[in-house]
C-alpha positions in Angstrom: 9.3 11.8 -12.6 12.9 12.7 -13.3 15.6 10.8 -11.4 19.3 10.4 -11.8 20.5 7.2 -13.4 22.0 6.1 -10.1 19.8 6.5 -7.0 21.3 7.2 -3.7 18.9 5.3 -1.4 18.7 6.1 2.3 15.5 4.2 3.0 12.8 2.0 1.4 9.2 2.7 2.2 6.7 -0.1 1.5 3.0 0.0 1.2 1.4 -3.0 2.8 -2.0 -4.2 1.3 -1.5 -5.4 -2.2 2.2 -4.7 -2.1 3.6 -6.9 0.6 0.6 -9.0 1.5 -2.1 -10.3 -0.8 -5.1 -8.6 1.0 -6.6 -6.4 -1.7 -8.1 -9.3 -3.6 -9.6 -10.6 -0.3 -11.1 -7.1 0.4 -12.4 -6.7 -3.2 -14.0 -10.1 -3.5 -15.5 -10.0 0.0 -17.1 -6.6 -0.4 -18.3 -7.3 -4.0 -20.1 -10.4 -2.8 -21.7 -8.4 0.0 -22.9 -5.5 -2.2 -24.3 -8.0 -4.7 -26.1 -9.8 -1.9 -27.7 -6.5 -0.8 -28.9 -6.0 -4.4 -26.7 -2.9 -5.0 -25.8 -2.1 -8.6 -22.3 -1.8 -10.1 -20.7 -3.6 -7.1 -17.5 -4.5 -8.9 -16.9 -1.1 -10.3 -17.7 0.5 -6.9 -15.3 -1.7 -5.1 -12.5 -1.2 -7.6 -12.8 2.5 -7.0 -11.9 1.9 -3.4 -8.5 0.2 -4.0 -5.9 2.0 -1.9 -8.3 4.2 0.0 -8.6 4.2 3.9 -11.6 2.5 5.4 -13.4 5.7 6.4 -13.1 7.0 2.9 -14.5 3.8 1.5 -17.5 4.0 3.7 -18.1 7.6 2.7 -17.8 6.6 -1.0 -20.5 3.9 -0.4 -22.8 6.5 1.2 -22.2 8.9 -1.7 -22.8 6.1 -4.3 -25.9 4.4 -2.7 -27.4 7.1 -0.5 -27.9 7.9 3.2 -30.4 5.0 3.7 -27.7 2.4 2.9 -27.6 -0.2 5.8 -23.9 0.4 6.3 -23.7 -1.4 9.7 -25.2 -4.5 8.2 -22.9 -4.3 5.2 -19.9 -3.9 7.4 -20.8 -6.9 9.5 -21.3 -9.1 6.5 -18.1 -7.9 4.9 -16.0 -8.6 8.1 -17.5 -12.1 8.3 -16.6 -12.9 4.7 -13.2 -11.2 5.0 -12.2 -13.1 8.2 -13.4 -16.4 6.7 -10.9 -15.9 3.9 -8.2 -14.7 6.3 -8.6 -17.9 8.3 -7.3 -19.8 5.4 -4.0 -17.9 5.5 -2.7 -14.6 4.2 0.1 -15.0 1.7 2.8 -12.5 1.0 3.2 -11.1 -2.5 5.9 -12.8 -4.7 9.3 -11.5 -3.9 8.5 -10.0 -0.4 10.9 -12.1 1.6 13.7 -11.8 -0.9 13.3 -8.1 -1.0 13.3 -7.8 2.8 16.3 -10.1 3.1 18.3 -8.0 0.6 17.4 -4.7 2.4 18.5 -6.3 5.7 21.8 -7.3 4.1 22.3 -3.8 2.8 21.5 -2.4 6.2 18.9 -0.2 4.5 16.2 1.3 6.8 12.7 0.1 5.9 9.3 1.3 7.0 5.7 0.2 6.2 3.5 3.0 5.1 -0.1 2.0 4.9 -3.6 3.4 4.7 -4.8 0.8 7.1 -5.3 1.4 10.8 -2.6 0.3 13.3 -4.7 -2.6 14.4 -5.2 -3.8 10.9 -1.6 -3.4 10.0 -0.5 -5.5 12.9 -3.1 -8.1 12.1 -2.2 -8.4 8.4 1.6 -8.4 9.0 1.2 -11.0 11.7 -1.1 -13.2 9.6 1.5 -13.1 6.8 4.3 -13.9 9.3 6.4 -10.8 8.7 5.4 -8.5 11.5 8.7 -8.9 13.3 10.6 -7.7 10.3 9.4 -4.1 10.7 10.4 -1.7 13.5 8.8 1.4 11.8 5.2 1.2 10.7 3.2 4.3 9.8 -0.6 4.0 9.5 -3.6 6.2 8.9 -3.8 6.6 12.6 -0.6 8.7 12.6 -1.7 11.5 10.3 -4.7 13.8 9.8 -4.7 13.2 6.0 -4.1 9.7 4.6 -3.2 8.7 1.0 -3.3 10.3 -1.6 -2.1 13.2 0.6 1.7 13.0 1.0 1.6 13.1 4.9 2.3 9.5 5.6 5.4 9.3 3.4 6.7 12.6 4.7 6.2 11.4 8.2 8.0 8.1 7.4 11.0 9.9 6.0 11.1 12.1 9.0 10.9 9.1 11.4 13.8 7.5 9.6 15.7 10.7 9.5 16.3 10.9 5.8 15.1 13.3 3.0 12.1 12.0 1.0 14.1 12.4 -2.2 16.4 9.6 -1.1 13.6 7.3 -0.2 12.3 4.7 -2.6 8.5 4.1 -2.1 6.9 0.9 -3.4 3.1 1.0 -4.1 0.5 -1.0 -5.9 -2.3 1.6 -6.4 -2.8 4.9 -8.1 -3.8 6.4 -4.7 -0.5 5.3 -3.1 1.6 6.4 -6.1 0.1 9.9 -5.8 1.0 10.0 -2.1 4.6 8.9 -2.6 5.2 11.1 -5.6 3.8 14.2 -4.0 6.0 13.6 -1.0 9.0 13.6 -3.4 10.0 9.9 -3.1 11.4 7.8 -5.9 8.2 6.0 -6.6 8.0 2.4 -7.9 4.7 0.7 -8.7 3.9 -3.0 -8.7 0.2 -3.0 -9.9 -2.0 -5.4 -8.0 -5.6 -5.5 -9.1 -5.7 -2.5 -11.4 -3.2 -1.4 -14.1 -2.1 2.3 -13.9 -3.4 4.9 -16.3 -1.0 7.3 -18.1 -1.2 9.9 -15.3 -0.1 7.3 -12.7 2.6 5.9 -14.9 4.0 9.4 -15.3 4.5 9.6 -11.5 6.5 6.4 -11.4 10.3 5.9 -11.8 9.3 2.4 -12.9 6.3 0.1 -13.1 7.3 -3.5 -12.4 5.6 -6.9 -12.5 6.5 -7.9 -8.9 8.8 -7.3 -6.0 11.5 -9.4 -7.6 11.5 -6.7 -10.2 11.8 -4.0 -7.5 14.8 -5.8 -6.1 16.4 -6.0 -9.5 15.9 -2.3 -10.1 17.3 -1.4 -6.7 20.4 -3.5 -7.2 21.0 -2.1 -10.7 20.1 1.6 -10.3 20.5 2.1 -6.6 23.4 2.7 -4.2 22.6 2.2 -0.6 24.3 4.7 1.6 23.6 6.9 4.6 22.3 10.3 3.5 22.3 13.3 5.9 18.9 14.6 6.8 
């Protein structure tokens, strides 16, 4: 992705799971345990292929992988039980989350959460992590017909904030999310969570960074926060 040396930033759009809050690991470990308990093969590989995808697409992938006779309801119940048991121990934010949000507040930069999760799940995860009150604009899979990797969520977020996508910085952790933000025309930064990006995904990123501290450093060194006409 070609961008100017200095970015004129009108808004920052943040993925949630795996980017702001450390949920992807909980989901991956919980579902892997359940699939193994049901005696299904290649559980780890199957679960890794779901990272960044909305829930309905994950379920469709399971059916495609294991067949129509898969006891999906039983698997879902077992997964939710394991997931919630982990959540009961607390849901940590990713390193640098609070520092990044504080800096964006200080810069008076509009911020939105852009997530493949449902509205209910987004509210739950952000509340468990203690940061729900920090966001006035949250876009979820419930708001669009086509979730990530389609660009719809990011285009809608830019529209809601009243800024052009080209002046939005999007922060993602997965290849699915990167594809969505890049196709929408946002300046795309990646902080890999569970999986490292391949060459194709790297090519869609303005930068691949180790954590949100790195995101803040890049915004402060390459970005200029200013209102941009829609």
